N, C-alpha and C positions, 0 to 999 in steps of 0.2 A: 478554494473548501465553500463548498455548495450543500446544506442543508436540506433537500427537494429526494425525497424515496424514490431511486428506479422504480420506474411503473413494472416491470415482469418480476419482482422478489412479490411471491404469495401472501395476500389481505393476513393471516396471520399471522405469517413474519414479521410484516411490516409491526404489525401492530405491537408484538410482544419486541420487537427490536427497536423501535421507532428513534429513540435516543440513542442511536450510536449509529445507524446509517448516513452516508456522505455517499455526496454525486461529487470527485471532484474536476475538474474543466483538464483541460488537455493542456497540458507542461506543466500545470497541479507536483510540486515535489509531498510526496506522502510519509518516505522518510530521507532523513540526508544520514552518509557517511560521515561514522564519528558523534551523531548526538546519544546523551545518553537518555536513549528512553526505552522505554518495555512493555512499548504494544501488542498484542496481535492482530495485526487483518486478515478479515479476508474477502477474497478479489469476484464479485456478485456476476461483475460486466465488464467489457471491455478487455482494454491489456492494456499492460507495462513495461516500462525498462528494468531493469536492471542496471546498474552504473558504478564503476569505484573509477578515485583517484590516481592512474596510471600516467608517473612524471608530471602530475601537476594538472592534466588534464582528463574530459569528465570523457571515460571510455567505456563505449555499453557493449556488459557480457552477456547478458542474456534479454528475456523478453518469456515474458507471464499473464496467460491466457487466465481469463474464468473459464471454470471458476476453481480457486485454490486460495489455499492458504499463505501468508510470507506476516516475517519480521517475528516469528519463533522465538527464534535465535540465540536473537536477544532476552528474551522472558526466560529460556532453559540456561544462559549461561553468566544473563546478567552484564554480560561483556557490553561494552557501547558499538552501535551499530555501523557492520562492517559492509555496507554498500547503500548507495543516491536507489530508492524506490520513485518511481516518477511515470506520470498518464502522455501515454501516446494512446 
C-alpha cells in the first residue's frame, strides 16, 4: 500500500479525505477472506479481483471496476470477510 493520492480525484475531495486515500500496488490484498475487519472501501480508480478459497485454491469469482463501494457486508453483518479482494 502506498499513501499517495490518485491524481484524478478532485482537489476538494483530496483535502477532505486525505487521511483515508490510498493507492495500492498490483496484486496487493485489500481484504482477506476470513479476516475480522469491518471497514468499507470506495474503489475510486482501477480494477479489483474478488476471490474465494474453493478446495483450498484461490478462485476468482468476480471483478470490480471503479467507481464502487465494497466491504460493506462485514460492516452490516459484523461477520468475518467472505472473500479476498486484491488489485489487478
